[in-house]
Each structure stands twice: as C-alpha cells, then as structure tokens.
C-alpha positions as CSV (number, residue, x, y, z in Angstrom):
1,R,0.0,0.0,0.0
2,E,2.8,2.4,0.8
3,R,4.5,1.7,-2.5
4,E,1.2,2.1,-4.3
5,R,0.6,5.5,-2.6
6,Y,4.1,6.6,-3.6
7,I,3.5,5.6,-7.2
8,I,0.2,7.5,-7.3
9,E,1.8,10.6,-5.9
10,R,4.7,10.4,-8.4
11,V,2.3,10.0,-11.3
12,E,0.1,12.9,-10.1
13,E,3.2,15.1,-9.7
14,A,4.5,14.1,-13.1
15,A,1.2,14.6,-14.8
16,A,0.8,18.1,-13.3
17,A,4.3,19.1,-14.4
18,A,4.3,17.5,-17.8
19,A,3.1,19.3,-20.9
20,G,0.9,16.5,-21.9
21,V,3.1,13.4,-22.0
22,Q,5.1,11.3,-19.6
23,R,7.2,8.2,-20.1
24,T,6.4,5.7,-17.4
25,T,6.2,2.0,-16.6
26,E,3.1,0.0,-17.2
27,K,2.5,-0.4,-13.5
28,E,2.5,3.3,-12.8
29,A,0.2,4.0,-15.8
30,L,-2.3,1.3,-14.7
31,V,-2.3,2.7,-11.1
32,C,-3.0,6.0,-12.7
33,F,-5.9,4.5,-14.7
34,C,-7.3,2.7,-11.7
35,H,-7.3,5.7,-9.4
36,G,-8.3,8.2,-12.0
37,A,-5.3,10.4,-11.2
38,V,-5.2,12.3,-14.5
39,Q,-7.5,10.4,-16.7
40,P,-10.4,12.4,-18.2
41,S,-13.9,11.2,-17.4
42,D,-15.7,8.8,-19.8
43,E,-18.8,10.9,-19.4
44,G,-19.3,12.2,-22.9
45,M,-16.5,12.0,-25.3
46,P,-15.8,14.6,-28.0
47,L,-16.6,13.7,-31.6
48,L,-13.8,12.9,-34.0
49,H,-14.9,13.7,-37.6
50,R,-18.5,13.7,-36.3
51,K,-18.2,10.2,-34.8
52,P,-17.8,9.3,-31.2
53,F,-14.2,8.9,-30.1
54,V,-13.2,5.7,-28.4
55,R,-10.1,5.6,-26.3
56,R,-7.7,2.7,-26.6
57,K,-7.6,0.3,-23.7
58,P,-4.2,-0.5,-22.2
59,P,-2.7,-3.6,-23.7
60,A,-3.5,-6.7,-21.6
61,D,-0.1,-8.3,-22.1
62,L,2.1,-5.5,-20.7
63,K,4.9,-6.4,-18.4
64,P,5.3,-4.5,-15.1
65,D,8.8,-3.2,-16.1
66,E,8.0,-2.3,-19.7
67,E,8.3,1.3,-20.7
68,V,5.2,2.9,-22.2
69,F,4.1,6.3,-23.4
70,Y,1.3,7.9,-21.6
71,C,-0.9,10.5,-23.2
72,R,-2.2,12.7,-20.4
73,T,-4.7,14.4,-22.7
74,T,-6.7,11.3,-23.5
75,G,-5.5,9.0,-20.7
76,E,-4.2,6.4,-23.1
77,I,-1.1,4.2,-22.9
78,F,1.0,3.4,-26.0
79,R,3.9,1.0,-26.5
80,S,5.4,2.8,-29.4
81,Y,6.4,6.4,-29.6
82,D,5.0,6.6,-33.2
83,D,1.5,5.7,-32.0
84,F,1.8,8.1,-29.1
85,F,3.0,10.8,-31.5
86,E,0.2,10.3,-33.9
87,R,-2.4,10.5,-31.1
88,T,-0.8,13.7,-29.8
89,I,-0.9,15.3,-33.2
90,L,-4.5,14.2,-33.6
91,C,-5.5,15.7,-30.2
92,N,-3.9,19.0,-31.2
93,S,-5.6,19.0,-34.7
94,L,-8.8,21.0,-35.3
95,V,-10.8,18.0,-36.3
96,W,-12.8,17.6,-33.0
97,S,-16.3,18.8,-32.2
98,C,-18.4,19.1,-29.1
99,A,-20.8,16.1,-28.8
100,I,-23.5,18.3,-27.1
101,T,-23.4,21.6,-29.0
102,G,-22.0,20.3,-32.3
103,K,-19.4,23.1,-32.4
104,P,-16.8,22.0,-34.9
105,G,-13.1,22.9,-35.5
106,L,-11.8,22.3,-31.9
107,T,-8.8,20.5,-30.5
108,Y,-9.5,17.5,-28.2
109,Q,-9.0,19.6,-25.0
110,E,-11.3,22.4,-26.3
111,A,-14.0,19.9,-27.2
112,V,-13.8,18.4,-23.7
113,E,-14.1,21.9,-22.1
114,S,-17.0,22.8,-24.5
115,E,-18.8,19.7,-23.4
116,A,-18.3,20.5,-19.7
117,K,-19.5,24.0,-20.2
118,A,-22.6,22.8,-22.1
119,R,-23.4,20.3,-19.4
120,Q,-23.1,23.0,-16.8
121,N,-25.5,25.3,-18.8
122,L,-28.0,22.4,-19.1
123,Q,-27.8,22.0,-15.3
124,N,-28.6,25.7,-14.9
125,F,-31.6,25.7,-17.2
126,P,-34.8,26.5,-15.2
127,E,-36.7,23.3,-14.5
128,P,-40.2,24.9,-14.9
129,L,-39.3,25.8,-18.5
130,V,-38.2,22.4,-19.7
131,V,-41.6,20.8,-20.4
132,P,-43.1,23.9,-22.1
133,I,-40.1,24.4,-24.3
134,L,-40.0,20.7,-25.3
135,Y,-43.8,20.9,-26.0
136,L,-43.4,24.0,-28.1
137,T,-40.5,22.4,-30.0
138,S,-42.7,19.4,-30.8
139,L,-45.3,21.6,-32.3
140,S,-42.9,23.5,-34.5
141,Y,-42.4,22.9,-38.2
142,C,-39.1,24.8,-38.5
143,S,-36.5,23.0,-40.6
144,R,-33.5,25.1,-39.3
145,L,-32.3,25.2,-35.8
146,H,-31.8,29.0,-35.7
147,E,-35.4,29.5,-36.9
148,L,-36.7,27.2,-34.1
149,C,-34.7,29.1,-31.5
150,D,-36.1,32.4,-32.8
151,D,-39.6,31.1,-32.8
152,L,-39.3,29.8,-29.3
153,Y,-37.8,33.0,-28.0
154,M,-40.5,35.1,-29.7
155,Y,-43.2,33.0,-28.1
156,T,-41.8,32.7,-24.6
157,R,-40.3,36.2,-24.1
158,D,-43.6,37.8,-23.0
159,R,-45.2,34.7,-21.4
160,Y,-44.9,33.2,-17.9
161,F,-45.1,29.5,-17.1
162,A,-46.3,27.7,-14.0
163,G,-43.5,27.4,-11.5
164,E,-41.2,30.0,-13.2
165,I,-39.4,32.4,-10.9
166,V,-40.1,36.0,-11.8
167,E,-38.3,39.1,-10.7
168,V,-40.2,42.4,-10.5
169,T,-38.7,45.8,-10.2
170,S,-40.9,48.6,-9.0
171,L,-40.9,52.1,-10.3
172,N,-38.8,53.2,-7.3
173,G,-36.1,50.5,-8.1
174,L,-37.0,47.9,-5.5
175,R,-36.7,44.3,-6.6
176,Y,-39.2,41.6,-5.5
C-alpha cells in the first residue's frame, strides 16, 4: 500500500508538471488509470470527424517493467512512440467537435471543455421551462435550428409559465 501510494503521488506530480506526456512504466500507468489520477472522465467524449471517439484500452499483455508512453490528454497508454506521437498530433488538430453543441473545429481539449460548459449550462436551465419548451418544440415545423430558436424566443419572451421564478422591479427601483 505504501508503494502504491508513492507511485500514485509520483504519477500525479509528473502529470501536473508534464506538458501532456510522460514516459512511465506499465504499472504506474495502470495505477493512474485505476485511481483516475489524471484520466479524463468517460462521461461524454468529443466527436472525431463527427463520430464518437473511443479511447484505446491499455494492452493486456504489458509487463510490469515495460516502458510505455502515456498521453495525459486522453488517458491512453502506448507501447510505441510513433503511435503516441500520432495521437498527440490528432489531439492538437482542429478535427474535433463538441458532442453536445456540435461546435466544430476544436482541439480535443477544447472539445472536452466545451462539453463540460454545455453540461453546466444544461444543469442551470430553469426546470419549470423544460416541459413547455419541449412541447413547443414538438409543435414547430421549422427546418432550421436557428429558426426554431427564434420562434421559441418570440413565443416565450412575453409569457410566464407555472413554477417559473419571476423578478419584479418597481418604479422606485426595489426588486421583488
């Protein structure tokens, strides 16, 4: 346990100091994978060429003393430097898109951050408006997304819905 804690601490330190790559042993990398030290979450992966990106699993036949290349950005382990280098170039290419918003032309890291921001925005969306907005969307015949958004905005801007929180400012500037 003490050795495992030491390895975890070293991997975390190296990951924080590295610019995106570290050369490590298979054992250290697997400990890193198991404890989630620097591995990104699997919740929602960016799209690569509009298709879901699937990370490589660590090779099952790795030896404990074998040197491997660890890509901190994706949390993958590679045996050869060429494979690692190709993945690094791919991660820094502008071929990624956000799986939630569909925003294209991002790097892997930008796509991950875009997804996190979009998830946060969805969490902050007022609950009383979810059902009415979805109902209005189902009634719409718009073929373009921006037209649908404009229609929804025009319909909902001057209406109030049950359960919606409303702020009122009086003529003397007091808020209620």
